[in-house]
C-alpha angles and dihedrals in degrees: 000000000000122000132196119210105203113220120203126181101275098026109140105168096059092100091052090051092047091050092050092055101038104035104026102030097030093220130133116271138168136186110244120198121230095248094060114126101195131051097164094117093060127084098197132029123212124192108194132206129264136094105299111203088354091291088276115175088006137326112301093357097119097031093062089065091057117121092244093059091074086060093045089054090047091051090049091050089051090057098252116148112262119187124188118187123194103316086017089058090050090052092051089053092050091048091053094241088121129028126246136033142257125246133186115283111272089244090052086229134112110254123205117172144102114278135187117245130193118221101230096176123027094169095090134095087251100049108033093114092057130077121242109262092015116153114227133178117231127159124242128205114177147115096201108042099120100123117209137177136159123267094259092053092046091052090051092049090054096044092049094043090238096146100096103169132022131185116253087210112019109237100181111026094261113173112265088355089285114177100164139009137187132213122254091258090056100232103094118070127181122187135165098213117081113242090176088066091055104055100109134039088234086070091054096262140032094195093110094061092074090063091060092041088053091055093051094045093049092047093050093047092050092050093049089052093046092047 
């Protein structure tokens, strides 16, 4: 499987994402600059964390106008797995690939620490290697991770089982303790915690590695079926 790590001006977790795929997962991966106009050669798209375009206007607001985002949207529409982490999640929201919006943390402070998540849905291409209800430890590092949506959207998220991860103890005021959501089609995941920073016990946790393993397993199974 071949992954693209999208690099925007201000991305700072792209190296972590690259390491997770290349060194821990042993899959093909390349950095792809934000002005790229073709992602056809890649099987999975990864939008890393950071401060794209300095978070001017609001997080992800400028990045979603980048040339590459047309291709990210195309890849999502084709059913390819698209993962946005932290700032990547914020960009997916701005691009309309996921519903809702991000607000400042309730404390109005930047938070950087390991947190416990609950796997709310393990029937996705991103979570198949987890158990439903499993508690995992993944670090967060954000100032604007307070997820919000209106009541109608929240009801739809619940009905469609689109809430994939929730915080065991809410660190930022996020609505319904939401830490990660998926689109209705099931191939676009946005999450604030950083799984790429939890792929080896030397980092304090290897719980994030199963997310990437889930993607590869689901991709390989789908290609065997389609073959």
